Backbone as CSV, one residue per row, in Angstrom:
resi,resn,N_x,N_y,N_z,CA_x,CA_y,CA_z,C_x,C_y,C_z
1,UNK,-4.951,40.151,42.657,-3.855,39.346,43.188,-3.707,38.089,42.326
2,UNK,-2.495,37.575,42.238,-2.222,36.396,41.422,-1.794,35.233,42.294
3,UNK,-2.351,34.079,41.998,-1.919,32.814,42.607,-1.261,32.000,41.508
4,UNK,-0.261,31.217,41.891,0.453,30.391,40.919,0.410,28.937,41.379
5,UNK,0.114,28.038,40.436,0.119,26.604,40.693,1.220,25.951,39.876
6,UNK,2.023,25.135,40.548,3.020,24.289,39.891,2.460,22.873,39.991
7,UNK,2.039,22.326,38.872,1.361,21.035,38.848,2.281,19.987,38.233
8,UNK,2.763,19.065,39.074,3.774,18.102,38.654,3.277,16.666,38.787
9,UNK,3.447,15.909,37.720,3.220,14.468,37.812,4.508,13.871,38.359
10,UNK,4.386,12.857,39.200,5.574,12.211,39.763,6.543,11.808,38.660
11,UNK,7.804,11.700,39.024,8.832,11.275,38.079,8.709,9.766,37.831
12,UNK,9.541,9.263,36.947,9.481,7.855,36.502,9.688,6.902,37.675
13,UNK,8.765,5.967,37.815,8.821,5.030,38.938,9.328,3.657,38.503
14,UNK,9.692,2.888,39.492,10.247,1.558,39.270,9.144,0.502,39.225
15,UNK,9.334,-0.455,38.340,8.440,-1.611,38.239,9.227,-2.892,38.507
16,UNK,10.357,-2.774,39.212,11.236,-3.920,39.455,10.610,-5.015,40.300
17,UNK,9.731,-4.654,41.214,9.115,-5.628,42.110,7.648,-5.816,41.712
18,UNK,7.326,-6.911,41.007,5.963,-7.089,40.495,4.905,-7.314,41.572
19,UNK,5.305,-7.638,42.795,4.314,-7.860,43.854,4.149,-6.649,44.774
20,UNK,4.982,-5.649,44.575,4.880,-4.436,45.396,3.579,-3.715,45.070
21,UNK,2.944,-3.157,46.081,1.711,-2.402,45.834,2.031,-1.146,45.028
22,UNK,1.083,-0.703,44.249,1.258,0.495,43.435,1.616,1.701,44.306
23,UNK,0.975,1.817,45.444,1.190,2.935,46.363,2.643,3.001,46.853
24,UNK,3.295,1.845,46.967,4.644,1.778,47.546,5.770,1.811,46.516
25,UNK,5.442,1.918,45.228,6.507,1.923,44.207,7.380,3.171,44.326
26,UNK,8.702,2.978,44.380,9.627,4.123,44.444,9.979,4.627,43.040
27,UNK,10.738,5.694,42.993,11.282,6.171,41.720,12.397,5.243,41.271
28,UNK,12.612,5.164,39.969,13.791,4.476,39.466,14.916,5.510,39.335
29,UNK,16.082,5.085,38.887,17.227,6.002,38.793,16.927,7.187,37.870
30,UNK,16.290,6.905,36.746,15.937,7.975,35.810,14.979,8.968,36.470
31,UNK,14.026,8.462,37.248,13.075,9.320,37.936,13.743,10.201,38.983
32,UNK,14.691,9.634,39.735,15.401,10.427,40.744,16.192,11.560,40.079
33,UNK,16.855,11.257,38.966,17.614,12.283,38.242,16.668,13.349,37.677
34,UNK,15.524,12.919,37.167,14.554,13.863,36.603,14.019,14.807,37.676
35,UNK,13.779,14.293,38.871,13.278,15.135,39.963,14.296,16.227,40.310
36,UNK,15.561,15.870,40.352,16.618,16.857,40.615,16.635,17.909,39.505
37,UNK,16.531,17.463,38.258,16.507,18.391,37.127,15.298,19.327,37.208
38,UNK,14.149,18.785,37.578,12.948,19.617,37.716,13.149,20.689,38.783
39,UNK,13.744,20.313,39.894,14.016,21.291,40.946,14.898,22.414,40.448
40,UNK,15.955,22.064,39.736,16.861,23.084,39.198,16.138,23.989,38.205
41,UNK,15.307,23.388,37.364,14.545,24.153,36.373,13.591,25.128,37.060
42,UNK,12.853,24.649,38.046,11.910,25.506,38.771,12.639,26.666,39.456
43,UNK,13.722,26.355,40.152,14.477,27.392,40.863,15.063,28.417,39.898
44,UNK,15.563,27.961,38.746,16.176,28.873,37.782,15.162,29.867,37.209
45,UNK,13.907,29.528,37.249,12.853,30.403,36.732,12.109,31.157,37.831
46,UNK,12.526,30.953,39.066,11.884,31.650,40.176,10.539,31.072,40.573
47,UNK,10.268,29.836,40.183,9.026,29.162,40.566,9.245,28.480,41.912
48,UNK,9.074,29.242,42.974,9.370,28.770,44.318,8.071,28.563,45.088
49,UNK,7.743,27.325,45.432,6.472,27.094,46.126,6.492,27.548,47.580
50,UNK,5.331,28.066,48.012,5.110,28.387,49.425,4.574,27.170,50.163
51,UNK,3.919,26.281,49.419,3.319,25.077,49.986,3.389,23.961,48.955
52,UNK,3.500,22.725,49.432,3.536,21.555,48.555,2.459,20.588,49.015
53,UNK,1.489,20.350,48.139,0.427,19.382,48.385,0.776,18.145,47.567
54,UNK,0.933,17.026,48.240,1.494,15.856,47.582,0.712,14.594,47.930
55,UNK,0.464,13.775,46.941,-0.088,12.443,47.186,0.828,11.744,48.184
56,UNK,0.261,10.850,48.973,1.085,10.156,49.968,1.787,8.911,49.415
57,UNK,1.728,8.679,48.119,2.435,7.552,47.505,3.952,7.773,47.585
58,UNK,4.696,6.693,47.617,6.152,6.776,47.722,6.741,7.564,46.561
59,UNK,6.301,7.296,45.335,6.919,7.950,44.174,6.663,9.453,44.117
60,UNK,5.542,9.923,44.644,5.303,11.371,44.675,6.155,12.027,45.757
61,UNK,6.265,11.372,46.909,7.111,11.918,47.988,8.567,11.969,47.541
62,UNK,9.026,10.914,46.856,10.411,10.901,46.383,10.636,11.948,45.293
63,UNK,9.616,12.232,44.512,9.736,13.307,43.515,10.008,14.630,44.229
64,UNK,9.250,14.921,45.282,9.486,16.142,46.045,10.870,16.125,46.693
65,UNK,11.286,14.990,47.216,12.614,14.904,47.839,13.722,15.234,46.846
66,UNK,13.528,14.936,45.572,14.502,15.295,44.546,14.446,16.757,44.165
67,UNK,13.257,17.334,44.178,13.063,18.736,43.799,13.503,19.688,44.908
68,UNK,13.146,19.390,46.137,13.301,20.308,47.275,14.699,20.899,47.459
69,UNK,15.784,20.125,47.301,17.102,20.722,47.540,17.461,21.892,46.629
70,UNK,16.720,22.093,45.548,16.997,23.217,44.646,16.591,24.558,45.247
71,UNK,15.783,24.520,46.299,15.284,25.747,46.921,16.042,26.025,48.213
72,UNK,16.397,27.289,48.429,17.137,27.668,49.639,16.345,27.330,50.899
73,UNK,15.053,27.565,50.859,14.197,27.291,52.020,12.935,26.571,51.541
74,UNK,13.051,25.276,51.225,11.876,24.566,50.708,10.782,24.453,51.768
75,UNK,9.530,24.584,51.343,8.432,24.428,52.298,8.291,22.968,52.701
76,UNK,7.625,22.741,53.799,7.347,21.364,54.199,6.281,20.783,53.292
77,UNK,6.400,19.522,53.060,5.444,18.807,52.239,4.186,18.518,53.071
78,UNK,3.027,18.688,52.456,1.757,18.349,53.093,1.208,17.145,52.337
79,UNK,1.244,15.989,52.973,0.790,14.764,52.325,-0.727,14.693,52.350
80,UNK,-1.300,14.385,51.208,-2.752,14.297,51.053,-3.104,12.950,50.426
81,UNK,-3.634,12.053,51.225,-4.019,10.744,50.690,-5.084,10.884,49.609
82,UNK,-5.889,11.941,49.669,-6.922,12.161,48.660,-6.332,12.385,47.265
83,UNK,-5.055,12.769,47.179,-4.419,13.006,45.883,-3.900,11.727,45.226
84,UNK,-3.903,10.619,45.951,-3.437,9.363,45.362,-4.447,8.920,44.307
85,UNK,-4.043,8.963,43.059,-4.890,8.624,41.903,-6.197,9.420,41.875
86,UNK,-6.150,10.659,42.319,-7.334,11.522,42.350,-7.724,11.977,40.953
87,UNK,-9.002,12.202,40.781,-9.511,12.808,39.562,-9.459,14.323,39.670
88,UNK,-9.823,14.991,38.594,-9.732,16.443,38.520,-10.591,17.142,39.566
89,UNK,-11.775,16.649,39.834,-12.669,17.296,40.798,-12.083,17.239,42.204
90,UNK,-11.518,16.101,42.573,-10.894,15.964,43.894,-9.657,16.851,43.982
91,UNK,-8.860,16.890,42.929,-7.663,17.733,42.938,-8.041,19.210,43.111
92,UNK,-9.096,19.634,42.439,-9.546,21.012,42.590,-10.003,21.273,44.028
93,UNK,-10.715,20.342,44.612,-11.177,20.501,46.000,-9.999,20.622,46.958
94,UNK,-8.959,19.832,46.758,-7.760,19.918,47.600,-7.077,21.273,47.401
95,UNK,-6.949,21.701,46.152,-6.304,22.986,45.857,-7.044,24.147,46.513
96,UNK,-8.345,24.086,46.562,-9.133,25.180,47.140,-8.879,25.367,48.636
97,UNK,-8.245,24.407,49.280,-7.894,24.539,50.696,-6.435,24.950,50.895
98,UNK,-5.750,25.252,49.812,-4.329,25.597,49.875,-4.123,26.969,50.499
99,UNK,-2.921,27.170,50.996,-2.487,28.477,51.477,-1.206,28.838,50.742
100,UNK,-0.889,30.104,50.741,0.300,30.569,50.041,-0.052,31.089,48.661
101,UNK,0.859,31.845,48.090,0.633,32.406,46.758,1.064,31.468,45.643
102,UNK,2.082,30.640,45.914,2.547,29.671,44.930,2.463,28.290,45.556
103,UNK,1.627,27.448,44.980,1.408,26.103,45.504,1.880,25.089,44.481
104,UNK,2.599,24.089,44.968,2.985,22.962,44.129,2.102,21.790,44.504
105,UNK,1.602,21.091,43.493,0.810,19.886,43.709,1.465,18.764,42.919
106,UNK,1.689,17.626,43.600,2.336,16.482,42.958,1.368,15.307,42.998
107,UNK,1.061,14.777,41.815,0.070,13.712,41.739,0.354,12.712,40.643
108,UNK,-0.728,12.089,40.173,-0.654,10.925,39.286,-1.556,11.090,38.064
109,UNK,-1.221,10.350,37.030,-2.117,10.211,35.887,-3.075,9.063,36.142
110,UNK,-4.241,9.056,35.554,-4.710,9.975,34.513,-5.311,11.271,35.052
111,UNK,-5.537,11.348,36.361,-6.205,12.510,36.936,-5.481,13.820,36.737
112,UNK,-4.159,13.807,36.863,-3.423,15.073,36.780,-3.467,15.653,35.370
113,UNK,-3.457,14.793,34.350,-3.557,15.273,32.968,-4.912,15.932,32.733
114,UNK,-5.960,15.298,33.220,-7.305,15.849,33.082,-7.423,17.163,33.856
115,UNK,-6.877,17.186,35.065,-6.908,18.387,35.902,-6.201,19.544,35.194
116,UNK,-5.003,19.292,34.679,-4.238,20.338,33.984,-5.016,20.879,32.797
117,UNK,-5.567,19.983,32.013,-6.293,20.413,30.819,-7.545,21.219,31.169
118,UNK,-8.231,20.817,32.211,-9.461,21.508,32.598,-9.195,22.837,33.311
119,UNK,-8.032,22.973,33.946,-7.717,24.191,34.694,-7.443,25.398,33.816
120,UNK,-6.749,25.178,32.718,-6.293,26.315,31.912,-7.294,26.662,30.815
121,UNK,-7.421,27.951,30.560,-8.319,28.423,29.509,-7.776,28.034,28.133
122,UNK,-6.466,28.090,28.000,-5.784,27.764,26.737,-4.601,26.863,27.066
123,UNK,-4.566,25.633,26.554,-3.449,24.750,26.876,-2.143,25.250,26.256
124,UNK,-1.026,24.915,26.873,0.251,25.301,26.270,0.443,24.584,24.935
125,UNK,1.186,25.205,24.048,1.447,24.622,22.731,2.583,23.608,22.855
126,UNK,2.267,22.464,23.397,3.262,21.406,23.601,2.611,20.080,23.209
127,UNK,3.279,19.322,22.370,2.705,18.086,21.839,2.345,17.066,22.920
128,UNK,3.021,17.103,24.078,2.797,16.098,25.117,1.942,16.593,26.281
129,UNK,1.402,17.800,26.176,0.642,18.336,27.297,-0.526,17.436,27.689
130,UNK,-1.324,17.008,26.756,-2.509,16.205,27.087,-2.146,14.821,27.625
131,UNK,-0.992,14.317,27.250,-0.540,13.013,27.752,0.037,13.128,29.159
132,UNK,0.634,14.257,29.463,1.233,14.551,30.774,2.142,13.407,31.239
133,UNK,3.256,13.206,30.530,4.163,12.105,30.893,4.795,12.299,32.270
134,UNK,5.466,11.278,32.764,6.083,11.368,34.089,6.982,12.597,34.172
135,UNK,6.867,13.299,35.285,7.655,14.501,35.518,7.103,15.752,34.856
136,UNK,6.075,15.622,34.032,5.500,16.797,33.371,5.114,17.829,34.428
137,UNK,5.404,19.083,34.128,5.129,20.164,35.071,4.533,21.360,34.343
138,UNK,3.354,21.745,34.795,2.667,22.925,34.296,2.776,24.010,35.355
139,UNK,3.054,25.224,34.922,2.984,26.385,35.802,1.842,27.243,35.273
140,UNK,0.848,27.450,36.121,-0.333,28.219,35.718,-0.593,29.325,36.729
141,UNK,-1.111,30.434,36.251,-1.460,31.538,37.149,-2.968,31.774,37.117
142,UNK,-3.454,32.305,38.227,-4.879,32.573,38.413,-5.030,33.966,39.001
143,UNK,-5.877,34.773,38.405,-6.123,36.122,38.912,-7.245,36.055,39.954
144,UNK,-6.883,35.605,41.146,-7.829,35.451,42.256,-7.136,35.897,43.543
145,UNK,-7.928,36.211,44.552,-7.379,36.587,45.853,-7.120,35.366,46.727
146,UNK,-7.938,34.322,46.556,-7.777,33.109,47.356,-7.927,31.880,46.469
147,UNK,-7.369,30.785,46.917,-7.486,29.527,46.178,-8.941,29.038,46.124
148,UNK,-9.750,29.443,47.064,-11.154,29.027,47.072,-11.897,29.517,45.828
149,UNK,-11.397,30.571,45.200,-12.046,31.139,44.015,-11.686,30.420,42.718
150,UNK,-10.673,29.574,42.730,-10.204,28.916,41.511,-11.244,27.922,41.005
151,UNK,-11.409,27.918,39.690,-12.308,26.955,39.060,-11.714,26.552,37.714
152,UNK,-12.295,25.525,37.124,-11.834,25.056,35.825,-11.931,26.172,34.793
153,UNK,-10.943,26.222,33.914,-10.926,27.194,32.835,-10.424,28.570,33.216
154,UNK,-10.027,28.770,34.463,-9.595,30.095,34.921,-8.087,30.317,34.818
155,UNK,-7.329,29.253,34.645,-5.879,29.371,34.679,-5.277,29.823,33.365
156,UNK,-4.149,30.502,33.479,-3.349,30.884,32.316,-2.059,30.074,32.373
157,UNK,-1.818,29.268,31.362,-0.594,28.460,31.312,0.597,29.392,31.099
158,UNK,1.558,29.325,32.010,2.750,30.178,31.925,3.976,29.413,31.451
159,UNK,4.005,28.123,31.756,5.165,27.306,31.398,4.755,25.843,31.439
160,UNK,5.440,25.021,30.666,5.222,23.578,30.691,6.521,22.919,30.262
161,UNK,6.913,21.886,30.991,8.171,21.192,30.700,8.016,19.716,31.023
162,UNK,8.764,18.902,30.306,8.934,17.494,30.692,10.428,17.313,30.941
163,UNK,10.800,16.437,31.869,12.207,16.346,32.285,13.216,16.154,31.160
164,UNK,12.887,15.342,30.154,13.897,15.096,29.120,14.241,16.339,28.302
165,UNK,13.420,17.381,28.373,13.699,18.635,27.670,14.635,19.566,28.431
166,UNK,14.793,19.333,29.711,15.560,20.254,30.544,17.025,20.296,30.146
167,UNK,17.640,19.156,29.942,19.062,19.112,29.612,19.320,18.811,28.133
168,UNK,18.270,18.900,27.330,18.405,18.574,25.900,19.176,19.642,25.156
């Protein structure tokens, strides 16, 4: 059986308010547009999540809010405070409790870049993969029956995109 992970870093966030907490920063206009583009890209390729595991930060939730309308029946978002600035080990632990065949996880750097790199046996041939810029999205597959079986190095990278490439 195959499981699929859609691993997305939040879209571009706003730094307009210097006293706002990092957790509460929203997306900027470019980030909101990028989230919509990501949703269209995912839907056009048939990458439809059964579940969405998302950091509880404002910018990750808003990223999902931009992506979700691209799907006819988007799943409900499952907010996970543990994903806020989580490292790769924590992200893997959260993923192992996932349900569904296709799971989307939305998080933050630097943890998400490390997680993506450690998950796949062979990284995608993309110059920005290791940097994992805002909105970067990896689609990886795992030949496992349950998410509990997933471990580092088991994933096969199927696709990778950054928002500015979608409409280029």
